[in-house]
N, C-alpha and C positions, 0 to 999 in steps of 0.2 A: 816114468812120466815123460821122458824124452820121446819115446815112441808114440805116446798119446798126442803130443804136440805135433809130431810129424804127420800123423793121421789127420789132425785138425787142419794143419797148413795145406796139406794136399787137397783137402776138401775145399778150402777157400780158393786155392789156385784153379782147380777145375771148374768150380762154380763161376769164378770170374771169367774164365775162358768161354763157357757156354753163354753167360750173360752178355758178353760182347760179340757173340756170333752174329754175322750179318743177316742170317736167315733164321727166322723163328716161325713156326707154323703150328696153328691149333690142330689138335688131333681130329682126324676124320673118323668119327666113332663107328659109323655104319660100315666103312671099309675095313676097319680093324675087326669089327664083329664078324664080318664075312670071312676074312683071312684066317682068323684064329680058329674058326670052326671047320675050315677046309683041311681034310686029312692030307691032301697033296701039297699044301702050302708050306713054305719054309717057316711060317709063323703059326703053324698048328699048335694050339696052346699047351696041350699036355707035354709035347716034346720040348717046346720052348721053356716051359716051367721046369722040366727035368734038368735042362742045361743050366738054367738060372740057379737052381738049388744045389747043383754040383760045382758052382763057382766057375763056370765055363768062361775063360778069358777072351774067347773069340766072339762073344756076343757084341753086336754093333749097337749104336745109338737107336737105330730103327727097331732092332730086336727089343731093346729096353722099353721103347715107346709102346710096342705091342704088348709086352708083358705088363707094364704098369697100367696103361689105360684099358687093356683087354681084361684086366681083373674085374672090372665092374660088371662083366657079363658072366662071371662065375657064380655058381649057386651060393657059395659061402661069403660073398661080398657083403659087407656091412660098413657104410661110411662112418658109422659111429662106434666101430669095433673097439673093445678094450680087453686086454689080456686077462683071462681068469686067474693067471698065475702071478699077477703083478705084485701082490702082497708077499707071496712066497719068495719071489725073486728078490725083493727088497730085504726080506729077512735073512736069506742066505748070503746076500751081498754084504750086509752089515757084519755077519759072522766072518766072512772072508777077509775083512779088513784086519782081523786079528789072527786069522789062520788061512793063509793063501791056498792051502790044500783044498779048501772048500770052493775055490773058484771053478773047479771042474763041475760041481753041482749047479752053480749059477749058469755056466755056459750051457749045460744040459737043459735047464729050464728055459733059457732064452731061445735056444734052438727049437724047443718044443713050441714055444709061443709063435715063432716065425713060421712054423709049419701050419699053424692056424691062420696066420695072416702074414704072408711073405713080404708085404710091403709096408709094414709098420715102421716108419722112419726112425722113431725114437728108439725102438728096440734094435733096429739094424745098427744104428750108431753106437749103442751100448755094447753090442757084440764086438764091434771093432775095438772098442776100449778094452773089453775083457780079454780078448786074445793077446793084445799087446801087454796087458797087465800080467798075464800068465807067462809072457816071454815067448809065446808061439808066434814068431814074426811072420812065418809063411802064411798061416791062416789069418793073421792080422792084416796082411797085405791083400789077401783075397776078399776078406770081408769089407775092407776099406774101398777096394776097387768096385765092388758090387754096389755099395752104398752110394759112392760118388757117381756111378753110372745112372742110378735111378734119379738122383738129384739133377744130373745133366739132362735126362729125358724130360723132367718137369720144366727146366729152364729153357728147353728147346721149343716149348709150346707157346711162348709169347715173350713179352718184355715187361709185363705188369704195369704198363704206363696208362692203360685205359681198359675199359670193359671189353672192347673189341680185341685187345691184344693181351688179355689177362693170362696169368699163369694158370694152367689147368691142373688141379689136384683131385685125387679120388676120395679125399677125406678132409673135412674142415680142420682136423688136427694138423694136417700137413702144412697148412698155411703158417702156423706158428713155428713149426719145425724149420721152415724156410727162413723165417725172420731170424731165428736164433743162429742159423748158420751164417747169415750175413751180419750178425751182431746188431740187429735192429730190435727196438721195443715198440709194441703197439700202444698207441694212446687211446684209440677208439676204433670202432668198426661200424659200418653201415652197409645196407644193401643198395646197390646202384644198378638198375636195369638187369637184375638177375645175377649180378656179380657181388662178391664180398669185397668191400674196400676197407683196407686196414690203414688207418691214419697212423703215422709214425711219430714217435718222440724225436726231439731234436737229435740229429746225427751228423757225423763228419761228412757224409756224402751229400747232405742237403736235400735228401729225398723227403717228400711230404707224405707219400703213401704208396701202397701197392695193391693192384687189383688181382683177385683170384676168382676162379670159377670151378665149382664142383659139378661135374656132368650129371645129367639126368639120364636114366635108363631109356627114356623115350627119344633121346637124340639119335 
């Protein structure tokens, strides 16, 4: 449990760092689309994704922005994607609470799910937890770093204070993942000029709400 808390605190620390960054810029989707399709580019998607899936620690925030936002241009992109193995994962995880040897099977299923959608934030965070639960500290650190870096890419896309400076996410589900990371709860949501505005329940930071934007493939 200690390692899980370390993972969680690292996430909060890095998120706070990105949230306070002086420069935040919305993704240039057309530029990203062009660069990830260029075989001569450093951001050519198949190579970049291969590095991402191998937990390459040298990937930069710009690399992660191309990976995350470039995913909308991939054939298997689905903003409403849900793992087909979700029930199976839950079943094996319940069993692993009594027999930790079953954690390997849960990790296998979670990694399979991430092959189908490498940017499912909930599953990414769960993988971080599973590695630490197994005592595999090295893989736990790698999974945590990758998860934190994707969150950092999202937080580098705006400040969430207006529709013009909304946080860009590639799935509506990710809006609520971000809220949970910051320990916020949504009170209501509404569409404002093409953005999703999540009103927040009373919180220690005194924030009233956060704006999110899910990109359109026509952008």
